[in-house]
Each structure stands twice: as C-alpha cells, then as structure tokens.
N, C-alpha and C positions, 0 to 999 in steps of 0.2 A: 387591182383588187383590192376592194377597201375593208378595213379592219370592223369586223361584227361580232356583237357580244354575243357569245354562247349562251342561250337562255331555252334550254328544251321546258317542252310543256310537262304540266305538271301529273297528267295523266296517264299513266302507263299504258302501251299501247302493245298487243300482242305480234308478233312477227309471222309472215307465213311460214309454213312447213319449209325447211330443205334451206332457208335463206341461210347466208354466211355469218350471220350476228347480228345481236340487236341494234338495230338503226337509233333507238332511242334509248334513254335511262329507264330502267325497272325497278322501281321501289323495292330494294331488298331489306332483308332483316338488320335488325339495328345494331348486331353486332353477330363476328362470327361465333360458332360453336367452339367453347372452350377458351374465347377471347374477353376479357371485361369490358363492358361498353365506355370505362373510364381511362382508357390505354391511353398514356401520356407519351409515348415514345413512337414514332412509325418511320419507316424508311419505305420510302416509295420511290419503284423503279420507274424509269422514263426512257421512250424511245431516243436515239441520235436524231440528229437533224442539222444541216446546214445552216439554219436561222440564226443559230446561237448555241450555246453552252448549254448542255444537257442538266435535266434536274434528277439525275440519277442519286440515290441514298439523300432521298431528302427528309431532314428530321424537323418533326417539329411537337412542339411542348402543347399540349391540350388541357385545361383543368378538369377536374373530375366529375364535375358538376356545371349545370347549365346547359344555354342552349348549344347544340351541336356546332351548327350552322356559326353563329357567333363566336365560337370559339374557334374555329376554323379559321373563321376570317382574321379575326383577332393575329394567331400565329402568325399566317402570312404576313398582315402588316408587318410586324415586328421583323420575320428574317429579311425583308426587304429593306427597311429602316436600317438592320444593323450593318447591312451589306452582305448579309449571307446568303443571299439572293438577288444576284447582281443582274441589271438590266440587262435584257437579253435571253437570261436562263430559261429554258423551255422548262415548263413543268409537267408533270406524269399526268396523263389523262384521267379524268374523274374518276370514272371507274375503279382504276387504280388504286387511287389514291382513298377510295372509301373501302376498297377492301382492305387494303394494310391500317387502315384507321378505324376498322369496324363501324363504320357510319354508314346510312344509307346514300345510293347514289344520289338520289335527290338534292341531298343534302350538300354533298361535296360539289353538285353540279352550280344548283343556288349560292353558294358561296363564290365558286368562280365567276359567274354570271357579275353579280354584285360588285367585286373587284375587279372586275372588266368596266363596269359603269361608272367606279370610282376613279380610275385612271390608274390603279395599281397593275392591272394584268392588260393585255391586248390578246383576241384569238382572232385568227385567222383559218379563214375554210382550206383543211387540207394540211396545215401547218401546227394545230392545235394551237395550247395557251403558253403563253409567254410573259416574264416581268417588261413590264414597259421602257422603256426606254429613257423616259424623263423621271423615273422613280429612282431618285440618287439615294444612296446611302448616306446615313448620319454625318454630320460635320468632324463626330469624333475620328472618323477614320481619314478623313483629309487632313486633319490636324496631325496624327500619330505618322501620317504619311510624309507630309512635311517638316517633321522634328527629326527626319534621317539627316543625318550629316549632307552636305551637298559635295558632290564631285568638284575637284580643283578644276580650274581652267587648263592650266598646264601640270601633268605628272611627272617628276622625273626622281620619285620613289624607288630606293634601293631592292633588289631582292625579286620583281617583278617582271618576268618576260611578257614579251608583245603578248597577248591574249588573241589579237586578230590575227597572229601568225601560226595558229594551232590547226595541225594538218587534218581538217575534220574529214574528209574525203579521203583521205590513205587510212586513217583510223577507222573509219566506218566500213571499208572493204576488209580491213584486217579483223575487226569483231565480225563481220560475217563468215569470214572464211574460219576465225577461231570457233564461232558458234556450231558453225557445219560439222567440221573435225572433232568439236568436245566429245567426251565419252560422259555416257549417263549419270555416272556417280560425279561429274562436274557440278551437276544442280544441287547435290545434297551438302549436308555439314561439310563447309571446309576444314582442310586441316592445314592447323596452325602456325607450321614451317613454311607454308605459301604451296602453290601449285608447282608440279614438277615441271611442268611446261615451261614454266617463267625461270624457275630456277637454273634450268639446264640452258635455258637461252641466255640469263646472266651471266652466267659461269664460263660461257664461252665469248661474250661479249667484252666482259669486263677483263678477261685475262688478254684479249686481243686490241682493244683501247685503254686500255689503263693501267698495263702490266700485274693485274692481281692474279697471285695464285692460289686457287680456289679451285672445288667439284662441287656440283648441287647440292650434296649433303651437309656441307658447311656453311650454305645462306639458310637466311630466316628472314621471308617477305614481311614488311611492317607498312605502318599507313602512312611513313614520313620521318623524319629526325628526330621531331619533338616526343613522337611516339616510341622510337629506338632511346631516348635517353630515359624515358618512363621505364621501359622495360628493364634497363640496367639500373636504375637507381631508388624508383618509387614505388611504395608499395609495401606489405611483407612479403612479397614474392621477388623483392628484388634481387636481381643476380649478382650486384656489386653492393653489398649493404654496406653499410657504414663501418660498421665493429672491424670488417677485414679489408677496407677500403683507404680509410683515413681521407685528408682532404683530397679536392682534385683539383690539379695544377689546370688553369685555363691561361689563354691568351688575352695580356693586357687588354687589348681591343677585342668587341665582340658584342653578339647579339643579346641586348637585354632580355629580350625574352625567354632566351635558353638560360642564362642566369637567375631569373624568376622562376622557370621550371625547375631546377635543380637546387635554387633556396626553400622552396616549398617541399622538394622532397627531403629537406634537412641536409641537403650537402653542401659542405663549407668547400670554397673554390679558394686557390691562391691564384693571385695573377702574374704572367711571366711577364717582363718587359718585353718591347719589340725595338729592332732596327732594320734597316734595309735587307737584311739577310734573313728575315722573320723573326719569330720566337728564339729568344736567348735561351734556349735549353738546358745549357750549363749550368743555368741556375738550382736546378732540379736535384744537384748533388746535395747542395745544402739544406735543402726540404726534407728533413729524415723521415719525417711523417708519410710524403705524398708517394702514393704507388702507380697512380692514373694520373694519365696527363690524355687533354682534348685538344687537338690541334687543329688547323686548316692549313696544310703542308702545302698543296697547288698553288692556292691563291690566298693569303692570309686576307678573312676578313675582318675589318673592311678596307685596312692600310693598303694592300695590293700587294703584296711581296712575297716571294715563294720561300718556303724554306730550304736555306742553303745544302747542297748536298753533304758536308759536313756534319751540318746538324741534324739532317734526316740518319745517319749513320748512327750519330752520337745518342739520339734519343731511344733506337733501338737497342743501340749498347744498355743505357741505362736502364730500359723497363727489364731486360735480361739479368741485371744485376741486381734489381731491386725486388724480381720477381714480380713487377708489376704491368701495364697494359698502356699503350697506347691508342686512344681512340682518333680516326683518322676520319675528319669530316671532309668530305671531298664533293661539296656542293655546287661546284661548277668548273671541275675540272676538266673538263672535255673542252672549253671556250677558252682556247690561248692564241692569240692572232701573231705575235711577233715570231715562234717558232714553234715545232710543233709539242702538243702539252706534256708537262712530265709526269713520268710513272707515278703510280701509289707507293707511299712508303711500305704500307703491306707487303709489297713484293719482297721487302727485305728479311721481313721474318713474320711468318701467317701465323703464328703460334703466340706474337707478343704485339700484335696489330688487329685491332675491330675495325674493320672498312665499314664506313658507313655511306652511302649514296642514296638520293633520290631521282623524282622525274619531274620535280618542280620546276626546277630552273630549266631542263631540256625541252620537256613539254609542257606542265601545266600543275601547278598545285592542285589546281580542281580534282587531279585525278587519284592523290592522296595515298601514292604508291611508292614506297621505297624500301629498302635492301641494307641488311646486316651480312658481312661475311667475317664469319667468327672463327676465333680458334678452336679446334675441334672440342676441347674439354668446355666450352662454353654454350653448343649448341643444344643439348637436351635441356640447359639450364635457364636459356630463353625460349624454348618452347614450351616447359612448366610454366615460364610466367606469363606467356601468353593465354593460356588454358586449354582445355581440351578440343576447343573448336575455334576457327578462323571468328573474329568477332570483330575484325577491322577493314580490312582488305576485301574488296570484291573479288570474290573467284573469275567473273566475267572480264571485269576490266585486267587482272592477273593474265586471263587467257588470250585476249587482245594484243596486250604488253608483248605478251612472248610472240605471236606472231606477228607484230609489228617488227620487232628486231631480228627475228628467224628470216622475214623476207628482204631485210634491208633498207624498209622505212625509215628504220631509227636511224640509219647512219645519213640518211640520204637527207633528212629533217635536220639532223644535228649540223651536217656540213653548209646547209643552207642559210641555216640560223647563225652560223658562224662566220660566214661571209656578211650577212648583214649587222650582224652586232658589231663586226670588225668595221665596216661601212661607217654607222653612226658614232663610235669612237673617235673615229680619224675626223667625222664631220666636228665632233665639238672639239677636241684639240684644234683644228684648221680655225674655229671659229673664235675660239681663247687665243691662238696666236696673232689675232687680227684684231679682236677687241679688247683682248686684257692681258697683252703679254708680260704682264706681271704676276699673273695668277699661274701655279703652277700646277701641271699634272701628274701626281705621284703612282708609282705603283708600276707593275706590267702592263703590257697590253693584253690584258685578259679579261674573261666574264663577263658580268650585266651592269657593273660599275665602275666608275670613277671616282679618287679622291683629289677633291679640288684643295689645293693649300690657301689660307687667306691670311693676310696681316693678323698680327696679334690682336687681341682683342675688339675684332671685326663678325666673328661668326655669328652673334647673337641678332646683332643688329643686320645683317644681311637676311637673316632667317624671316624677322619681321617684314622688312622689304619684300620680301618672295611670300609672305600670306599674305601682304596687303595686294599684292598684283594677281592672287588666285595661284601662284605657282606651290606646288608640295615638294619640299626638298627635304631631306636629313641631313643635322648637322653630325660633323664628327664628334662631338662632345660627349653625344646623347650613347654613343658605344663604349666610352673610356669605362672600365670597371673602376668602380668605389675605394677601392685597396690598394688600388696603383699608384705607390708613392711618386710624388714629383719627381724626387732626387734620382730614383731609380730608373723614371722616363718622363719627361716634360712634356707637358700638356702641348698641343698644339691646337688652332684654328683651321676649320676646313669644312668644307661638303662634300657629303657621298652623293654623288649624282647618278640616279640608275638611268642611263642610256635607252635601255630595252624595253622602258614599260609604255612610251609613248606609240601608239601605230603610227605606220611610214607617215601617213597626211598629215599627223599631228607634232612631227617631231621637229622640223625648221623653226616653227612658232615657238615649241618649249625650249628649244636653244637661244632663241633672240628675244625670249622673257628671261632666260639665265643670265644672259650676257649684259641685261640691262639694268640686272640689281648687284653687279658685283661693284664692290667698291673700288675709286679710282687709287692708284697708286698713292703710295705715302711719298 
C-alpha cells in the first residue's frame, strides 16, 4: 500500500442518518464555547498504533494572531525540527487536534495535507498521520548526544556489580506476588520508617546471615548509604549535629564521595591509619573530641583487610566509655570467598553501633534501597529527620524486596553471585601469577574488588597507559584521606580492580588488557 496525502474536500457533506460518524471533515466553529481563538497551549490525545510511538499529549505553541493554518504548520515543523516529535511518531487525528486547539477541522486537515506534501508527515490509509522517517531533528540534539562521555572498552572500576546478572525473572515474579498480596494502604503515602513487610524480612535475614541483633522497630529504610549519612549528619534536622558529635573518625582510605558529602554537611573527619588488621582503633583514645567512628569492619574499603577480632571488641568498648557511636558500613559483607563471612560488629552492642546496609552491591544500585539498624534511642530521631512521609524509597520496591527475601530468592541470588565473583577473582589472581608474578594481590578474598600493589612511583603511569587503551581503572591514591600523615601510614602505589563490573563475556578481555598495561619488574 502506498502513502497518500490526506486532502479532504473543502465542501462539507452531510452523512446519511444513522451512519457511524462523519466520514469527511465538517467545518466547525472557529473556537469552542469558553475557549479563546488564540489558545497557545494544546494537549491532543492520539490513539495507540503499532506503526510508531503515539502522539499523546502533543504540546503546540500557536501565536495569538495570524492565519491558524500557517501557525499550526509552523508549530508542527518546529516540533519536528527540535526532535520533540521523533520520526515515526503518530499524530492525533485532525478532528481531535482541531477540537483541542479550538480551530476549524478543515484548517487542521489542510495543515496536515500540506505537511504531507512537503515531506514532513506521512499519511497511510487506516494508519493515520505520522512524522516522516526522514524528518531528522536538528544537529544540536546529535551534538548533545555525542558530547556524553564514551564508555570504556574495558571497565574494571570498583563498586559496581555485574549489571547483566540482575535476577530479572525472579525479581519480576516477586514483584507480581508482592503487588497481589499488598494491602490497599500500600499505595497511599509511605511510612518514613519503611514498609513493615520489608523491615520484618530484613530483621530475620540480617540476624540469620550477618549476626545482627535487631527487630523490625529498630530498622529504618533509606535510599542508600549516602542517604543514611545525610540523615545522620546533614541539614537542620541532623540526628548527630556537630555541636554534640565533634569530629568524625574515618578510615585512612575510603570513598572520596563520602568524605565530600560529610564535608558539605560541615563534618570534620579525622583519619585512622590502617594495617593488615584493619583500622588502628587504638588511636581513638588520643582523640578526645571524637565520639563517632565510621568503619568498614567486614572488608575494609578499599585496602581489603577485615577488622581484627580484638579491635572489634576494642572499638565497641571505646564507644561505651566515650558515650559515642560506631557506624558500621557493611557494604559487601555477604561476599567472602575463603571462609564464612564474619558477623557484624553491631551484634556486640546494638546500643552503640549503627549498622548500615544496602542492596547496591548484592542486587543493583538502581534499586536505591538501603537500611539502618539503629540503637533504640535514635529511631524516632531518624524517622523525624526523614519527614512525615516516605519521599525516597519506593514502597513498591520495598514490597518486592521483602517478598524476594522471604521467598528465598535473595539467598539464592547471593549464593550464585558469590560463586561467580569468587571465580572471577581466582581468574584474576591466576592471570597475574602467570603474566605479572611481581604484582601482589593484597587483602582477603572477598567483595567485588581487589587491590594490586605496584612498585613505588608507577601508579600514575599505569593509569595513563590504561586510559590510552580504553581500560577504566581506579588508582589507590585517589582513596587516601588528604589528612593522613605519611609517618602514620606511608603511601603505597596500587590499583583498585573491580572484577565484578564487566559482564561474563567481556571479563577475559578485560583481564588481558589489565595484564598488558602492568609495569615490568624493577
């Protein structure tokens, strides 16, 4: 069937009595009652079609004066040029457009017909009118798309789970079950503490898998670790204001993003040196103003060591004696490969430890779901800081995660990913042993990243070589606290390699590219 322009006759015809509707346009009034003829904003509804995207909610700006036909044609041309109406977009019927704009039907039909003749639109019998496929948007849109950062050829950046491994089928099934069982009130304003279903599921799971001592009433759902930090430290409703908290002790190596977030909230951070046993928490005794410490006890980020058992007990004793708090970031505690994951420090004293966890590493950062297990005296203050209604974490995602945990799907997914990430780490270690035996892999076999120790003075040159080859990597120096004194902990050169990031099919090539840019032995 060939494209034919829609060019209705200018003389209106009357339809036989009893027919289904006007087969041809009928000239109507210049405007609807109560609507001015110079209406500049129109929303035109269109029916759906498999031929292309629908033109639903078509917004057109028409000048207040001048020919209505010329104005409509100019507005449609502008919408196509700018890319607001993409090629293939189905336009509303001219009758509907005319009614919404308050113009005569013949005027709208003539504008469509002329734009078809000019090549801006196409009309097909039975399929309506659509934007022509050759009608390209302006070059500015193409330039804007091309200005976006290009993806690296090989991505070994830390902190990113394999996005291709998200359990879509199981998650979708859990979502269906959760929505079917959800009470009606779940679709109303959200509880800032989080859905009860999720808090109950988390209380059981965290007790079983992470040794956390809690109940649902001590859990507050948030949208991730950064959101938890903001609730605790940022804004006029901060739970731990600076006047009562003093400086915050942090590990000497950590995420610059978190340090920047704390600095923006007016929080001064004091770095603790690290060794093979984790943070040297004994240094807290000499910092009299510090009452709160932020640690990654299960798997220090990024250097990779766990906090020694003696230090775990010591930091809890320090918090008790100082009347302070330990903030425990358990960002990847479920992923330990050489032994069973170590339990949470929170289990030693639930009233002195705030446990912080998320689904970002185990499932996906796209979910924006995290949780805080709080001492009893902080629960109401954190809920008050969130506000009267949940404004961050989707109640539907919370219900789905609760069902995913309760059904066993979360455990199965974590076990599957634990095996996959362990195999990837082993493959990395084996490749280095064969290609670069002088490069040491430090830290425990855990998490989603490994640290490669380099010879002094080589880190920056290796990163430049990686960038030249399209290999995205993180250097260890970028994670060092700027106030960490060299005499307290000498700086070392290294790479932070995220072996979880690439999909399975791309991982071998990424490891090969990594081995190719490593410096030779000195």
